[in-house]
C-alpha positions as CSV (number, residue, x, y, z in Angstrom):
1,X,103.4,124.4,87.2
2,X,105.7,125.4,84.3
3,X,108.1,122.7,85.3
4,X,105.3,120.2,85.3
5,X,104.3,121.1,81.8
6,X,107.9,120.9,80.7
7,X,108.1,117.4,82.1
8,X,104.9,116.4,80.4
9,X,103.0,116.3,83.7
10,X,99.4,117.3,84.2
11,X,98.1,120.0,86.4
12,X,96.0,118.1,88.9
13,X,95.4,117.7,92.6
14,X,97.9,115.7,94.6
15,X,96.6,112.3,95.8
16,X,96.2,113.6,99.3
17,X,94.0,116.5,98.2
18,X,90.9,114.4,97.4
19,X,87.8,115.0,99.5
20,X,87.3,111.3,100.1
21,X,90.3,109.3,101.3
22,X,91.7,106.8,98.9
23,X,90.6,103.2,99.7
24,X,93.5,100.9,100.1
25,X,93.8,97.1,100.1
26,X,96.8,95.6,101.7
27,X,98.0,92.4,99.9
28,X,100.7,90.4,101.7
29,X,99.8,92.6,104.7
30,X,102.2,90.9,107.2
31,X,102.0,92.8,110.5
32,X,101.0,96.1,108.8
33,X,104.1,97.9,107.6
34,X,102.2,99.4,104.7
35,X,99.4,100.5,107.0
36,X,101.9,102.2,109.3
37,X,103.6,103.9,106.3
38,X,100.2,105.3,105.0
39,X,99.3,106.6,108.5
40,X,102.7,108.4,108.7
41,X,102.3,109.9,105.2
42,X,100.5,113.0,104.1
43,X,98.1,111.0,101.9
44,X,94.5,110.7,102.9
45,X,94.0,107.0,102.8
46,X,91.8,104.4,104.4
47,X,92.8,100.8,104.6
48,X,89.6,98.9,103.9
49,X,90.9,95.4,103.7
50,X,94.0,93.3,104.3
51,X,95.0,89.9,103.1
52,X,97.7,87.6,104.6
53,X,98.3,83.9,104.6
54,X,100.3,83.7,107.8
55,X,98.0,83.3,110.8
56,X,100.6,84.7,113.3
57,X,101.1,87.8,111.2
58,X,97.3,88.2,111.1
59,X,97.1,88.1,114.9
60,X,99.7,90.8,115.2
61,X,98.0,92.9,112.5
62,X,94.7,92.6,114.4
63,X,96.3,93.7,117.6
64,X,97.9,96.7,115.9
65,X,94.9,97.9,113.9
66,X,91.8,96.3,115.4
67,X,91.1,94.8,112.0
68,X,92.0,91.2,111.2
69,X,93.2,90.5,107.7
70,X,91.5,87.8,105.6
71,X,93.6,84.7,105.8
72,X,94.0,83.5,102.2
73,X,96.2,83.0,99.3
74,X,95.7,86.1,97.2
75,X,96.5,84.2,94.0
76,X,93.1,82.6,94.4
77,X,91.1,85.9,94.9
78,X,88.5,86.7,92.3
79,X,87.7,90.2,91.0
80,X,84.2,90.0,92.4
81,X,85.6,89.6,95.9
82,X,87.8,92.7,95.6
83,X,85.0,94.8,94.1
84,X,83.1,94.5,97.4
85,X,85.6,96.9,98.9
């Protein structure tokens, strides 16, 4: 804690210490590399949505995680669509 103060850090809970898991959106989700990385980490996260333009990658992702990414160009997403998550 003293080292944190010396570095200008704040004394707070680590991201994995929250009661509720962090909600994560995967952009350019591919076949789910980020999803696997989060599952292997100590962070409490829940992937609530994924976005990928490539239909083949979406099929692999759906097979790996039982959740099919939304096939779209993320550059055209609107804020209101993301707030639904």
